[in-house]
ZAKE-784736 format. One record per residue: y, x, z of N, C-alpha, C in turn. Coordinates in steps of 0.1 Angstrom, whole numbers, padded with zeros to 4 digits, always signed. Last residue first. Layout:
N
YXZYXZYXZ;...
//
This chain:
388
-0209-0277-0111-0219-0287-0108-0212-0300-0103;-0189-0258-0114-0191-0268-0125-0201-0279-0121;-0193-0242-0091-0181-0250-0092-0183-0261-0103;-0216-0228-0099-0216-0237-0087-0205-0247-0087;-0206-0214-0120-0217-0224-0122-0218-0234-0111;-0188-0197-0107-0183-0207-0117-0194-0218-0119;-0206-0183-0091-0195-0191-0085-0190-0201-0094;-0222-0169-0109-0228-0180-0101-0218-0188-0094;-0212-0161-0142-0208-0161-0128-0215-0173-0120;-0217-0161-0168-0226-0152-0160-0223-0153-0145;-0198-0178-0177-0212-0182-0180-0221-0174-0171;-0176-0162-0172-0179-0174-0163-0193-0179-0165;-0176-0144-0193-0178-0139-0180-0182-0151-0170;-0170-0162-0215-0183-0154-0215-0186-0149-0201;-0145-0171-0208-0156-0180-0209-0169-0173-0208;-0130-0148-0208-0131-0155-0196-0143-0164-0196;-0132-0141-0236-0136-0132-0225-0139-0139-0212;-0120-0164-0248-0135-0161-0250-0140-0151-0240;-0092-0160-0237-0101-0172-0235-0116-0170-0237;-0082-0133-0246-0086-0137-0232-0095-0149-0231;-0076-0131-0273-0088-0124-0268-0092-0130-0254;-0053-0146-0278-0065-0149-0286-0078-0143-0280;-0035-0134-0261-0039-0148-0259-0051-0152-0267;-0034-0109-0273-0039-0110-0260-0044-0124-0257;-0021-0116-0297-0034-0110-0298-0041-0111-0284;+0003-0126-0287-0005-0135-0294-0020-0129-0295;+0014-0101-0277+0010-0112-0268+0001-0122-0274;+0017-0088-0302+0008-0082-0292+0004-0093-0282;+0037-0104-0313+0024-0102-0320+0014-0097-0311;+0058-0100-0296+0051-0113-0296+0038-0112-0303;+0056-0067-0280+0061-0077-0291+0053-0090-0290;+0069-0041-0259+0059-0051-0262+0065-0062-0272;+0088-0023-0251+0081-0020-0263+0071-0031-0268;+0097-0030-0226+0106-0032-0237+0099-0030-0251;+0068-0046-0210+0079-0037-0211+0087-0039-0224;+0048-0065-0186+0054-0062-0199+0065-0052-0199;+0019-0066-0170+0033-0062-0168+0038-0057-0181;-0004-0085-0156+0001-0082-0169+0015-0078-0167;-0030-0082-0133-0016-0081-0135-0012-0077-0149;-0055-0105-0124-0051-0094-0133-0036-0094-0134;-0079-0114-0100-0065-0114-0104-0063-0102-0113;-0102-0121-0084-0102-0123-0099-0088-0123-0105;-0098-0117-0058-0106-0107-0065-0105-0109-0080;-0086-0140-0050-0078-0128-0051-0085-0117-0059;-0107-0158-0046-0098-0159-0058-0090-0146-0061;-0117-0150-0022-0126-0151-0034-0119-0152-0047;-0095-0151-0005-0101-0138-0009-0110-0139-0021;-0069-0173-0014-0082-0171-0009-0088-0158-0014;-0035-0164-0009-0045-0166-0019-0059-0164-0013;-0015-0159+0009-0024-0170+0012-0034-0173+0001;-0001-0137+0007+0005-0149+0001-0003-0161+0003;-0018-0118+0017-0006-0121+0025+0001-0134+0020;-0035-0116-0005-0040-0122+0008-0028-0126+0017;-0018-0104-0023-0023-0118-0026-0028-0124-0013;-0015-0079-0010-0003-0087-0014-0008-0102-0015;-0039-0067-0008-0033-0071+0005-0021-0080+0002;-0065-0076-0030-0051-0072-0029-0045-0077-0015;-0098-0068-0018-0089-0078-0024-0075-0073-0021;-0113-0036-0025-0109-0047-0016-0099-0056-0023;-0119-0015-0041-0125-0027-0045-0121-0039-0035;-0098+0009-0053-0101+0002-0041-0106-0012-0044;-0089+0022-0075-0102+0025-0071-0107+0018-0058;-0062+0013-0077-0071+0009-0087-0086+0012-0084;-0039+0017-0062-0051+0013-0055-0062+0008-0064;-0019+0022-0079-0021+0032-0068-0034+0029-0060;-0017+0000-0095-0024+0012-0100-0027+0022-0090;-0024-0031-0079-0015-0019-0080-0023-0007-0085;-0045-0049-0101-0036-0049-0089-0027-0037-0090;-0058-0046-0123-0064-0056-0115-0056-0056-0101;-0039-0042-0154-0043-0038-0140-0049-0049-0132;-0045-0034-0189-0039-0042-0178-0043-0036-0164;-0046-0030-0222-0045-0022-0210-0038-0031-0199;-0068-0038-0248-0057-0043-0239-0057-0036-0226;-0089-0032-0264-0077-0025-0266-0065-0030-0258;-0113-0043-0258-0106-0050-0269-0092-0043-0271;-0119-0029-0235-0128-0028-0247-0121-0033-0260;-0101-0041-0218-0099-0027-0222-0107-0024-0235;-0113-0065-0214-0100-0065-0221-0097-0050-0226;-0135-0057-0199-0137-0064-0212-0124-0064-0220;-0122-0046-0177-0131-0037-0186-0133-0044-0199;-0109-0068-0165-0102-0056-0170-0110-0048-0180;-0131-0084-0158-0121-0089-0168-0114-0077-0174;-0142-0068-0139-0150-0072-0151-0141-0077-0162;-0122-0067-0120-0127-0055-0127-0134-0058-0139;-0119-0093-0110-0109-0087-0118-0114-0075-0126;-0145-0117-0111-0141-0104-0105-0131-0098-0115;-0141-0153-0108-0144-0141-0115-0140-0129-0107;-0131-0177-0098-0145-0175-0098-0150-0163-0106;-0100-0179-0115-0109-0183-0105-0123-0180-0108;-0078-0156-0123-0088-0163-0130-0099-0167-0120;-0045-0152-0116-0058-0153-0110-0067-0162-0118;-0019-0131-0127-0028-0143-0131-0041-0142-0124;+0012-0121-0126+0000-0120-0119-0008-0132-0121;+0036-0106-0146+0028-0119-0145+0015-0116-0138;+0068-0093-0153+0055-0093-0144+0049-0107-0143;+0092-0091-0165+0081-0088-0173+0067-0089-0165;+0113-0099-0147+0112-0106-0160+0099-0103-0167;+0105-0104-0113+0108-0094-0123+0105-0101-0137;+0113-0137-0100+0104-0126-0103+0110-0116-0113;+0117-0161-0077+0125-0152-0085+0117-0140-0088;+0089-0184-0078+0099-0175-0071+0107-0168-0082;+0068-0198-0088+0080-0205-0084+0090-0197-0077;+0048-0179-0092+0054-0185-0104+0067-0193-0100;+0031-0165-0076+0046-0163-0074+0054-0170-0085;+0005-0164-0099+0010-0161-0086+0025-0158-0085;-0009-0188-0115+0001-0179-0118+0008-0176-0105;-0044-0194-0118-0032-0195-0109-0022-0184-0114;-0067-0214-0136-0060-0202-0134-0048-0205-0125;-0086-0234-0148-0087-0228-0134-0080-0215-0133;-0089-0228-0183-0089-0236-0171-0090-0228-0158;-0069-0215-0208-0079-0212-0199-0078-0221-0187;-0048-0226-0224-0060-0221-0230-0072-0218-0221;-0026-0232-0207-0032-0242-0216-0046-0239-0221;-0021-0208-0195-0024-0220-0186-0030-0231-0195;-0014-0193-0216-0027-0189-0209-0031-0201-0200;+0010-0205-0224-0001-0205-0233-0014-0202-0225;+0027-0199-0202+0025-0213-0206+0012-0214-0215;+0025-0171-0201+0020-0179-0190+0018-0194-0194;+0037-0163-0226+0023-0159-0222+0017-0169-0211;+0063-0173-0223+0054-0178-0234+0040-0175-0230;+0071-0157-0201+0070-0171-0200+0062-0178-0210;+0070-0131-0213+0062-0134-0201+0060-0149-0200;+0088-0134-0234+0074-0131-0237+0065-0135-0226;+0112-0138-0219+0107-0148-0229+0093-0146-0233;+0113-0115-0204+0111-0128-0197+0106-0139-0207;+0117-0095-0223+0105-0095-0215+0102-0109-0209;+0142-0103-0233+0131-0102-0242+0118-0103-0234;+0158-0100-0210+0157-0113-0217+0145-0113-0226;+0155-0073-0205+0151-0083-0196+0149-0096-0202;+0167-0062-0228+0153-0060-0226+0147-0070-0216;+0194-0069-0225+0187-0072-0237+0172-0072-0235;+0201-0059-0200+0201-0073-0202+0193-0077-0215;+0198-0030-0204+0190-0038-0194+0190-0053-0197;+0209-0010-0219+0201-0020-0226+0194-0030-0217;+0222+0006-0201+0229+0002-0213+0222-0010-0219;+0202+0012-0182+0213+0004-0178+0221-0002-0190;+0185+0027-0198+0180+0015-0192+0191+0006-0188;+0201+0049-0204+0197+0041-0215+0192+0027-0209;+0203+0060-0178+0215+0057-0186+0212+0047-0197;+0177+0065-0172+0184+0055-0164+0197+0050-0172;+0171+0085-0191+0164+0073-0191+0171+0062-0184;+0188+0105-0182+0190+0099-0195+0183+0086-0196;+0177+0110-0157+0191+0106-0158+0194+0099-0171;+0152+0119-0164+0153+0107-0156+0167+0101-0157;+0158+0143-0177+0151+0132-0185+0153+0119-0177;+0168+0158-0156+0177+0155-0168+0171+0143-0176;+0146+0159-0140+0158+0153-0135+0167+0149-0147;+0127+0173-0156+0125+0159-0152+0137+0152-0147;+0140+0197-0159+0137+0189-0171+0135+0175-0167;+0142+0206-0131+0154+0203-0139+0151+0194-0152;+0132+0203-0103+0125+0199-0115+0136+0195-0126;+0142+0229-0081+0145+0216-0088+0137+0214-0101;+0120+0242-0057+0127+0244-0070+0130+0231-0077;+0125+0231-0024+0116+0232-0036+0125+0234-0048;+0135+0208+0002+0133+0221-0003+0124+0221-0016;+0157+0186+0010+0144+0185+0003+0142+0199-0004;+0179+0192+0025+0171+0180+0029+0158+0179+0022;+0197+0211+0017+0187+0215+0028+0179+0203+0032;+0209+0200-0005+0217+0201+0008+0208+0203+0020;+0189+0206-0024+0193+0192-0021+0199+0192-0007;+0175+0237-0012+0179+0228-0022+0182+0214-0016;+0168+0258+0004+0180+0251+0008+0184+0240-0002;+0132+0260+0012+0145+0264+0007+0157+0255+0011;+0114+0248+0040+0115+0257+0028+0129+0261+0025;+0098+0218+0051+0105+0230+0054+0104+0239+0042;+0101+0183+0053+0095+0194+0046+0104+0206+0050;+0115+0163+0064+0101+0164+0068+0093+0175+0061;+0147+0161+0080+0138+0165+0069+0124+0166+0073;+0160+0132+0096+0154+0145+0097+0146+0149+0085;+0189+0114+0093+0175+0115+0087+0171+0130+0089;+0215+0092+0097+0207+0103+0103+0193+0103+0098;+0241+0087+0074+0228+0083+0079+0220+0094+0085;+0264+0098+0063+0264+0095+0078+0251+0090+0083;+0260+0084+0032+0267+0094+0040+0267+0089+0054;+0229+0070+0023+0243+0067+0026+0249+0078+0035;+0208+0082+0001+0210+0082+0015+0225+0081+0018;+0184+0076-0024+0198+0075-0020+0199+0074-0005;+0161+0096-0039+0164+0088-0027+0179+0088-0024;+0139+0098-0068+0151+0101-0060+0152+0092-0048;+0117+0117-0089+0122+0105-0083+0135+0108-0075;+0091+0129-0110+0105+0130-0105+0110+0117-0100;+0066+0125-0122+0068+0136-0114+0082+0139-0109;+0073+0113-0156+0066+0113-0144+0069+0125-0135;+0104+0104-0173+0092+0113-0170+0086+0110-0157;+0113+0070-0181+0116+0084-0179+0103+0092-0176;+0110+0043-0181+0109+0050-0194+0114+0064-0193;+0111+0035-0154+0121+0030-0163+0122+0039-0176;+0091+0047-0140+0091+0033-0140+0102+0027-0150;+0095+0074-0138+0086+0069-0148+0084+0054-0149;+0114+0079-0117+0118+0080-0131+0108+0073-0141;+0120+0059-0089+0111+0069-0095+0113+0068-0110;+0137+0054-0057+0134+0051-0071+0125+0062-0077;+0150+0040-0026+0140+0048-0033+0138+0044-0048;+0176+0042-0004+0170+0035-0015+0162+0044-0023;+0194+0034+0026+0185+0043+0019+0178+0035+0008;+0212+0014+0031+0214+0027+0037+0206+0038+0030;+0229-0013+0015+0217-0005+0017+0220+0009+0022;+0248-0031+0007+0247-0028+0021+0234-0020+0024;+0256-0038-0019+0247-0046-0012+0246-0044+0003;+0274-0017-0024+0279-0031-0025+0270-0040-0018;+0257+0005-0022+0269+0004-0013+0274-0011-0013;+0238+0000-0043+0234+0000-0029+0246-0001-0019;+0235-0017-0069+0247-0010-0063+0245-0010-0048;+0218-0027-0096+0216-0021-0083+0228-0013-0079;+0204-0052-0116+0216-0045-0112+0215-0040-0098;+0171-0044-0128+0180-0053-0121+0193-0045-0117;+0160-0023-0141+0156-0037-0145+0166-0047-0139;+0168+0001-0131+0168-0001-0146+0164-0014-0151;+0148-0005-0104+0157+0005-0110+0157+0004-0125;+0126-0020-0095+0138-0027-0100+0148-0018-0106;+0104-0006-0085+0102-0015-0095+0114-0022-0101;+0117+0010-0065+0109+0017-0076+0107+0007-0087;+0131+0005-0042+0136-0001-0055+0129+0005-0067;+0128+0000-0011+0120+0006-0021+0123-0002-0034;+0154+0003+0012+0148-0005+0001+0140+0003-0008;+0163+0003+0046+0157+0010+0035+0151+0001+0025;+0188+0001+0069+0181-0007+0060+0176+0002+0048;+0194+0005+0104+0194+0011+0091+0184+0002+0082;+0214-0018+0122+0200-0012+0120+0200-0007+0106;+0235-0034+0132+0236-0019+0132+0222-0012+0131;+0235-0060+0128+0227-0056+0140+0228-0040+0142;+0248-0063+0105+0254-0069+0116+0247-0064+0129;+0230-0049+0088+0244-0043+0091+0250-0050+0103;+0208-0067+0088+0207-0053+0092+0220-0047+0096;+0220-0089+0076+0214-0090+0089+0213-0076+0095;+0227-0079+0051+0237-0085+0060+0232-0085+0074;+0202-0072+0041+0212-0062+0043+0223-0067+0053;+0191-0097+0037+0185-0088+0047+0195-0077+0051;+0207-0107+0017+0207-0114+0030+0202-0105+0041;+0201-0088-0003+0215-0090+0001+0216-0097+0015;+0173-0091-0007+0178-0079+0000+0193-0080+0004;+0151-0112-0010+0165-0115-0007+0172-0103+0000;+0129-0098-0035+0132-0102-0022+0147-0104-0020;+0111-0110-0062+0123-0102-0058+0128-0107-0044;+0077-0106-0073+0087-0114-0065+0099-0105-0060;+0057-0093-0086+0070-0092-0092+0081-0100-0084;+0031-0087-0079+0034-0101-0083+0048-0102-0089;+0030-0059-0076+0019-0067-0081+0023-0080-0087;+0054-0049-0066+0048-0042-0078+0036-0050-0084;+0082-0068-0056+0068-0064-0054+0062-0059-0067;+0114-0055-0052+0105-0064-0059+0091-0059-0058;+0124-0041-0029+0133-0050-0037+0125-0060-0045;+0108-0039+0003+0109-0036-0011+0118-0046-0018;+0122-0030+0034+0117-0041+0026+0119-0038+0011;+0126-0019+0065+0122-0014+0052+0115-0025+0044;+0147-0012+0091+0141-0023+0084+0138-0017+0070;+0149+0006+0122+0148+0007+0107+0142-0006+0102;+0150+0004+0149+0158+0014+0143+0158+0014+0128;+0148-0017+0177+0146-0016+0163+0156-0006+0156;+0152-0021+0204+0148-0008+0200+0145-0007+0185;+0159-0048+0206+0169-0038+0210+0165-0024+0205;+0145-0063+0176+0145-0060+0191+0156-0050+0194;+0137-0088+0152+0146-0077+0156+0146-0076+0172;+0123-0110+0145+0115-0098+0148+0124-0087+0153;+0141-0129+0139+0133-0131+0151+0125-0119+0155;+0150-0120+0114+0159-0121+0125+0152-0122+0139;+0127-0123+0099+0132-0110+0101+0141-0110+0113;+0125-0151+0098+0114-0143+0105+0119-0129+0108;+0147-0156+0084+0147-0161+0098+0136-0153+0105;+0140-0147+0058+0151-0140+0066+0151-0144+0081;+0108-0143+0047+0118-0153+0052+0128-0146+0061;+0098-0128+0017+0101-0126+0031+0111-0137+0036;+0076-0143-0007+0090-0140-0003+0090-0138+0013;+0053-0152-0020+0055-0137-0018+0069-0133-0013;+0049-0178-0021+0055-0172-0033+0057-0157-0031;+0041-0185+0004+0031-0185-0007+0036-0180-0020;+0059-0160+0024+0055-0173+0021+0045-0173+0009;+0048-0133+0045+0056-0138+0034+0051-0152+0031;+0053-0116+0077+0046-0125+0068+0054-0128+0056;+0061-0083+0086+0065-0097+0084+0056-0104+0074;+0050-0062+0109+0047-0065+0095+0050-0080+0093;+0064-0039+0131+0062-0053+0128+0061-0056+0113;+0054-0010+0148+0058-0016+0135+0055-0031+0134;+0062+0016+0169+0057+0002+0169+0063-0005+0156;+0050+0049+0172+0059+0040+0168+0053+0026+0167;+0030+0068+0179+0038+0062+0190+0048+0052+0186;+0015+0077+0158+0024+0087+0165+0034+0080+0175;+0004+0056+0146-0005+0066+0153+0002+0076+0161;+0025+0045+0133+0020+0038+0145+0011+0047+0153;+0028+0062+0112+0038+0063+0122+0033+0056+0135;+0007+0052+0096+0006+0066+0102+0016+0068+0113;+0017+0028+0090+0004+0028+0097+0003+0042+0104;+0039+0036+0074+0041+0029+0087+0028+0029+0096;+0025+0047+0053+0033+0056+0061+0036+0049+0074;+0013+0024+0043+0004+0034+0049+0012+0044+0057;+0036+0010+0034+0027+0004+0043+0018+0015+0050;+0048+0028+0015+0055+0024+0027+0045+0019+0038;+0028+0033-0003+0037+0044+0001+0045+0041+0013;+0017+0008-0008+0010+0017+0001+0019+0029+0006;+0044-0016-0009+0036-0006-0016+0029+0003-0005;+0042-0046+0012+0048-0033+0007+0038-0025+0000;+0036-0070+0023+0033-0068+0009+0039-0055+0003;+0043-0074+0049+0029-0072+0047+0026-0070+0032;+0073-0054+0057+0066-0067+0053+0051-0063+0050;+0089-0041+0086+0086-0040+0072+0079-0053+0069;+0106-0025+0112+0102-0038+0106+0100-0036+0091;+0100-0004+0140+0103-0005+0126+0099-0019+0121;+0109+0012+0170+0105-0001+0164+0110-0002+0149;+0118+0031+0188+0106+0034+0179+0101+0022+0172;+0151+0044+0196+0140+0034+0196+0129+0038+0187;+0166+0066+0202+0172+0053+0202+0162+0042+0203;+0149+0087+0198+0154+0085+0212+0161+0072+0213;+0143+0086+0171+0133+0082+0181+0138+0081+0195;+0158+0091+0149+0163+0080+0158+0153+0077+0169;+0146+0111+0134+0160+0113+0138+0164+0103+0149;+0120+0100+0129+0122+0112+0138+0136+0113+0143;+0127+0078+0113+0119+0076+0125+0121+0088+0135;+0140+0090+0092+0148+0082+0100+0140+0080+0114;+0118+0105+0081+0130+0111+0084+0139+0103+0094;+0099+0086+0075+0096+0096+0085+0108+0103+0090;+0113+0070+0056+0107+0064+0068+0105+0074+0079;+0122+0089+0036+0131+0079+0043+0125+0074+0056;+0099+0103+0029+0111+0110+0034+0120+0101+0042;+0083+0083+0019+0079+0091+0031+0091+0098+0037;+0099+0075-0003+0096+0066+0008+0092+0073+0021;+0098+0099-0018+0111+0094-0013+0109+0084-0002;+0071+0101-0024+0077+0111-0016+0090+0106-0010;+0069+0078-0040+0061+0080-0028+0067+0090-0018;+0085+0083-0062+0088+0073-0052+0081+0074-0039;+0087+0120-0065+0082+0106-0068+0088+0096-0059;+0100+0143-0059+0089+0144-0069+0084+0130-0073;+0136+0140-0057+0123+0142-0051+0113+0143-0063;+0170+0144-0049+0160+0144-0059+0146+0148-0053;+0193+0125-0033+0183+0136-0031+0173+0134-0042;+0227+0116-0030+0214+0115-0038+0206+0127-0036;+0251+0118-0019+0242+0108-0013+0229+0107-0021;+0268+0135-0032+0262+0140-0020+0252+0130-0014;+0277+0118-0052+0267+0128-0056+0260+0134-0043;+0280+0084-0041+0286+0098-0042+0274+0107-0045;+0276+0055-0063+0274+0062-0050+0280+0076-0052;+0271+0038-0085+0284+0037-0078+0282+0043-0064;+0251+0041-0102+0248+0034-0090+0260+0032-0081;+0264+0055-0122+0258+0042-0125+0254+0034-0113;+0271+0078-0108+0281+0069-0114+0276+0055-0117;+0245+0088-0102+0254+0084-0091+0265+0075-0097;+0236+0096-0127+0229+0086-0119+0238+0080-0109;+0255+0115-0134+0252+0104-0143+0246+0092-0135;+0254+0134-0114+0266+0126-0115+0264+0113-0124;+0229+0145-0119+0232+0138-0107+0244+0129-0108;+0234+0156-0145+0224+0145-0143+0226+0138-0130;+0253+0175-0138+0257+0164-0147+0247+0153-0146;+0239+0192-0121+0250+0184-0115+0254+0173-0124;+0221+0202-0139+0216+0195-0128+0227+0186-0122;+0238+0215-0156+0230+0204-0162+0225+0195-0150;+0247+0235-0139+0257+0226-0145+0250+0213-0151;+0224+0249-0134+0230+0241-0123+0240+0231-0129;+0220+0263-0157+0211+0252-0154+0217+0243-0143;+0241+0280-0155+0241+0271-0166+0232+0260-0163;+0233+0294-0132+0245+0286-0131+0246+0276-0143;+0211+0308-0143+0209+0299-0132+0221+0289-0131;+0223+0324-0162+0214+0314-0166+0211+0303-0155;+0240+0340-0145+0246+0331-0156+0236+0320-0160;+0229+0340-0110+0232+0346-0123+0236+0335-0133;+0221+0326-0088+0235+0329-0089+0239+0335-0103;+0197+0299-0087+0200+0313-0089+0215+0315-0092;+0192+0272-0086+0196+0278-0073+0199+0293-0075;+0182+0265-0111+0196+0261-0107+0201+0267-0094;+0167+0289-0130+0166+0282-0117+0180+0278-0113;+0166+0286-0166+0170+0292-0154+0168+0283-0142;+0161+0275-0191+0150+0276-0181+0153+0283-0168;+0169+0265-0218+0177+0264-0206+0167+0264-0194;+0146+0269-0235+0159+0275-0238+0167+0276-0225;+0122+0255-0227+0122+0268-0234+0135+0276-0236;+0126+0232-0213+0113+0239-0212+0113+0253-0218;+0150+0222-0219+0149+0227-0205+0135+0233-0203;+0150+0210-0244+0157+0223-0243+0154+0230-0229;+0137+0184-0238+0131+0195-0245+0137+0209-0243;+0151+0163-0226+0144+0172-0218+0139+0185-0225;+0161+0147-0247+0171+0154-0238+0164+0165-0229;+0138+0137-0258+0146+0147-0266+0156+0154-0257;+0131+0119-0237+0122+0130-0241+0130+0141-0248;+0152+0100-0239+0150+0108-0227+0141+0121-0229;+0147+0091-0264+0160+0097-0261+0159+0105-0249;+0122+0079-0263+0124+0091-0271+0137+0098-0268;+0110+0069-0231+0120+0066-0242+0122+0079-0249;+0076+0070-0223+0089+0076-0223+0098+0071-0234;+0060+0041-0211+0061+0050-0222+0075+0056-0221;+0055+0037-0175+0060+0033-0188+0060+0045-0198;+0032+0025-0150+0041+0035-0156+0045+0031-0170;+0028+0001-0137+0022+0013-0133+0029+0025-0138;+0042-0018-0150+0046-0016-0136+0039-0004-0130;+0030-0018-0175+0043-0011-0174+0048-0010-0159;+0007-0026-0188+0006-0021-0175+0019-0013-0171;-0001-0033-0214+0006-0043-0205+0004-0039-0191;-0005-0023-0246-0002-0018-0232+0006-0028-0224;-0028-0027-0270-0017-0033-0263-0016-0028-0249;-0040-0019-0301-0038-0013-0288-0026-0020-0281;-0063-0033-0324-0049-0032-0319-0049-0027-0304;
//
């Protein structure tokens, strides 16, 4: 049996999104920026896709910029605002558990004279709003906090953070890559100024994403070239990807409650059973508000890579952390920020469920994991020392 439990890394495309894309590879292939008939036909589909997403988000078409990924969108938001507002101030606030696309961008901005405050999180992976308030300075120009963490699934109090940011007249950026299509998102209603998303996280195609930018938000472009996307993001539009992403988001919104309920039920069942069947495990962030399909499980006294490889041999696809850092053998910065001891953080596996997973698959995983953990612990000197 093949079981895919790495949906936070990427998702299988919805067939409806795939079918929507197909004509744009061979039939409707004009460049939307061209003035001839085929180009203008393509532009109509581009505009339709933009309007579809904007209507669902309840934002204006002029407020949406299409990009190649969530990473590009995050870079565009952070670097663009930092440059545009550098005369006002150079202080940025973010958290210690952000995705590398935000965290490493902030690190890079520090090399260029910006000052970044990295907020601590509590043991459940949550940013404390009071800590945010205390970190604000007269020269603070941007607050960037992810909506939900990609490793643990904890959902941040972005409504409260937005209220603080708006009261202080500070721009608020939200990395919503993990929540688009999973949670209700209305950036204007919440009070978000910039919001990042990526199509392949909600059963759309890879290589396409977006950035919501509230009208009036100052943001310098960080790429030069053509006039696409209101001259804010040059490059020929990925029309097939944009059309597919729009359809995937439309489907995700239509079926969101149904799939979230299904994923949460399977996730909770999995966590109850794994805690019964395997000793010395930690469910990270269990007591917090989490994404319905995300489960971060620490198997004490083991290395996550060895567990991952054993499970993969049995046909089970999981992650030992963020897929974007899968070749990094250091312990997860997210778990360390949550206070998980480094020796335990190394033994953590992320199980991220999606709409295509079934109870039969979860039962198969539950049958496979206990003997795998038992076999690996027999070989672990840390486990043997613990058992003494």
